[in-house]
Each structure stands twice: as structure tokens, then as C-alpha cells.
TITOR-981986 format. One record per residue (C-alpha): x, y negated, z; chain; residue in three letters. Coordinates in nm, 2 decimals, decimal comma, always signed. Layout:
BEGIN
+--------+--------+--------+--------+---------+
:      u :      v :      w : cadena : residuo :
+--------+--------+--------+--------+---------+
:      X :      Y :      Z :      A :     ALA :
...
+--------+--------+--------+--------+---------+
//
This chain:
BEGIN
+--------+--------+--------+--------+---------+
:      u :      v :      w : cadena : residuo :
+--------+--------+--------+--------+---------+
:  +3,71 : -28,27 : +12,62 :      A :     UNK :
:  +3,72 : -28,07 : +12,30 :      A :     UNK :
:  +3,94 : -27,77 : +12,24 :      A :     UNK :
:  +4,18 : -27,95 : +12,00 :      A :     UNK :
:  +4,25 : -28,22 : +12,25 :      A :     UNK :
:  +4,29 : -27,98 : +12,53 :      A :     UNK :
:  +4,54 : -27,77 : +12,32 :      A :     UNK :
:  +4,79 : -28,06 : +12,33 :      A :     UNK :
:  +4,81 : -28,03 : +12,71 :      A :     UNK :
:  +4,75 : -27,65 : +12,75 :      A :     UNK :
:  +4,89 : -27,45 : +12,45 :      A :     UNK :
:  +4,77 : -27,10 : +12,55 :      A :     UNK :
:  +4,41 : -27,03 : +12,45 :      A :     UNK :
:  +4,34 : -26,80 : +12,76 :      A :     UNK :
:  +4,46 : -27,08 : +12,99 :      A :     UNK :
:  +4,23 : -27,33 : +12,82 :      A :     UNK :
:  +3,93 : -27,09 : +12,88 :      A :     UNK :
:  +4,03 : -27,04 : +13,24 :      A :     UNK :
:  +4,06 : -27,41 : +13,29 :      A :     UNK :
:  +3,72 : -27,48 : +13,14 :      A :     UNK :
:  +3,56 : -27,20 : +13,36 :      A :     UNK :
:  +3,73 : -27,34 : +13,67 :      A :     UNK :
:  +3,61 : -27,70 : +13,60 :      A :     UNK :
:  +3,25 : -27,59 : +13,53 :      A :     UNK :
:  +3,24 : -27,38 : +13,85 :      A :     UNK :
:  +3,39 : -27,67 : +14,05 :      A :     UNK :
:  +3,13 : -27,90 : +13,91 :      A :     UNK :
:  +2,85 : -27,66 : +14,00 :      A :     UNK :
:  +2,99 : -27,62 : +14,35 :      A :     UNK :
:  +2,98 : -27,99 : +14,40 :      A :     UNK :
:  +2,61 : -28,00 : +14,30 :      A :     UNK :
:  +2,53 : -27,71 : +14,53 :      A :     UNK :
:  +2,71 : -27,88 : +14,82 :      A :     UNK :
:  +2,52 : -28,20 : +14,76 :      A :     UNK :
:  +2,19 : -28,01 : +14,76 :      A :     UNK :
:  +2,29 : -27,82 : +15,07 :      A :     UNK :
:  +2,37 : -28,15 : +15,25 :      A :     UNK :
:  +2,04 : -28,30 : +15,15 :      A :     UNK :
:  +1,85 : -28,00 : +15,28 :      A :     UNK :
:  +2,04 : -28,00 : +15,61 :      A :     UNK :
:  +1,99 : -28,38 : +15,65 :      A :     UNK :
:  +1,61 : -28,33 : +15,59 :      A :     UNK :
:  +1,60 : -28,05 : +15,85 :      A :     UNK :
:  +1,79 : -28,26 : +16,11 :      A :     UNK :
:  +1,56 : -28,55 : +16,05 :      A :     UNK :
:  +1,25 : -28,32 : +16,10 :      A :     UNK :
:  +1,40 : -28,17 : +16,41 :      A :     UNK :
:  +1,49 : -28,51 : +16,55 :      A :     UNK :
:  +1,86 : -28,46 : +16,58 :      A :     UNK :
:  +1,99 : -28,71 : +16,33 :      A :     UNK :
:  +2,36 : -28,78 : +16,34 :      A :     UNK :
:  +2,31 : -29,11 : +16,16 :      A :     UNK :
:  +2,01 : -29,32 : +16,26 :      A :     UNK :
:  +1,74 : -29,38 : +16,00 :      A :     UNK :
:  +1,71 : -29,71 : +15,83 :      A :     UNK :
:  +1,39 : -29,90 : +15,92 :      A :     UNK :
:  +1,28 : -29,95 : +15,55 :      A :     UNK :
:  +1,20 : -29,58 : +15,53 :      A :     UNK :
:  +0,84 : -29,52 : +15,62 :      A :     UNK :
:  +0,79 : -29,18 : +15,79 :      A :     UNK :
:  +0,51 : -29,06 : +16,00 :      A :     UNK :
:  +0,56 : -29,07 : +16,38 :      A :     UNK :
:  +0,48 : -28,70 : +16,40 :      A :     UNK :
:  +0,83 : -28,61 : +16,29 :      A :     UNK :
:  +0,98 : -28,80 : +16,58 :      A :     UNK :
:  +0,80 : -28,62 : +16,86 :      A :     UNK :
:  +1,09 : -28,37 : +16,91 :      A :     UNK :
:  +1,35 : -28,45 : +17,18 :      A :     UNK :
:  +1,70 : -28,53 : +17,06 :      A :     UNK :
:  +1,86 : -28,24 : +17,24 :      A :     UNK :
:  +1,68 : -27,92 : +17,33 :      A :     UNK :
:  +1,72 : -27,78 : +17,68 :      A :     UNK :
:  +1,80 : -27,42 : +17,74 :      A :     UNK :
:  +1,51 : -27,20 : +17,83 :      A :     UNK :
:  +1,61 : -27,11 : +18,19 :      A :     UNK :
:  +1,34 : -26,85 : +18,22 :      A :     UNK :
:  +1,48 : -26,66 : +17,93 :      A :     UNK :
:  +1,84 : -26,65 : +18,06 :      A :     UNK :
:  +1,93 : -26,32 : +18,22 :      A :     UNK :
:  +2,08 : -26,33 : +18,57 :      A :     UNK :
:  +2,26 : -26,00 : +18,54 :      A :     UNK :
:  +2,51 : -25,86 : +18,30 :      A :     UNK :
:  +2,52 : -25,49 : +18,20 :      A :     UNK :
:  +2,86 : -25,34 : +18,20 :      A :     UNK :
:  +2,94 : -25,00 : +18,06 :      A :     UNK :
:  +3,20 : -24,79 : +18,25 :      A :     UNK :
:  +3,37 : -24,51 : +18,07 :      A :     UNK :
:  +3,60 : -24,26 : +18,24 :      A :     UNK :
:  +3,82 : -24,00 : +18,09 :      A :     UNK :
:  +3,93 : -23,72 : +18,32 :      A :     UNK :
:  +4,18 : -23,46 : +18,19 :      A :     UNK :
:  +4,11 : -23,56 : +17,83 :      A :     UNK :
:  +3,73 : -23,54 : +17,85 :      A :     UNK :
:  +3,48 : -23,82 : +17,89 :      A :     UNK :
:  +3,28 : -23,81 : +18,21 :      A :     UNK :
:  +2,91 : -23,85 : +18,15 :      A :     UNK :
:  +2,59 : -23,88 : +18,34 :      A :     UNK :
:  +2,44 : -23,56 : +18,50 :      A :     UNK :
:  +2,17 : -23,54 : +18,24 :      A :     UNK :
:  +2,40 : -23,61 : +17,94 :      A :     UNK :
:  +2,39 : -23,95 : +17,78 :      A :     UNK :
:  +2,68 : -24,18 : +17,72 :      A :     UNK :
:  +2,89 : -24,39 : +17,95 :      A :     UNK :
:  +2,76 : -24,52 : +18,28 :      A :     UNK :
:  +2,59 : -24,86 : +18,27 :      A :     UNK :
:  +2,61 : -25,09 : +18,58 :      A :     UNK :
:  +2,42 : -25,41 : +18,63 :      A :     UNK :
:  +2,62 : -25,69 : +18,79 :      A :     UNK :
:  +2,55 : -26,05 : +18,88 :      A :     UNK :
:  +2,68 : -26,31 : +18,64 :      A :     UNK :
+--------+--------+--------+--------+---------+
//
């Protein structure tokens, strides 16, 4: 829409400039969102976690479908203990370890 035609709806020149800038940014944002969605869909397809099943007319190599649909947790990497820091203030001073350092750390079972 040209400036003369837009002036009939928005009389102030500054408001017209702001409106054009807003519209152009909104349009660019839509293009970026579409590109982002395409990239995410491509990544999901390669990882094998499609939300929407692929159509049979697309010819893809079988190598991309070797990944399981849901990854299991690595049970060997999960820690069995939790480290808790205990701090104590006695008469307005923080109690520390004998050799300095910070608060005391205690390992406890999860």
C-alpha cells in the first residue's frame, strides 16, 4: 500500500512509518518461524521421532530410520547419590571445615 493511500487511514506520518516497520518485522518473523519449523521437522525426521508419520511417496534412505522412536535413559550415567551442602551460622559467623573451605558437603542417597 502506498503512502497516499495509507494516509487516508492513518493521518500522522510517524504512525505510518511505525505501522510499515511493524508490518515488515511481522512478515519477516513469519518467514523465520516457517524456516525454524522446517529445520525442526527435518531434525525430528533424522532422529526418528516424527510427530506426524511420513507419507509413503517420499523416498528416503532406510539409514535415517535406524534410530529408535524414544531414547532410553543411560542408567549407567545416572548418579545414585545427591550432594547436599550444609551451612551453619553460629553467633553470626559461618562455621567452616577445619582446613578452611566453604560449607560442608554431604553425600546422601536419592
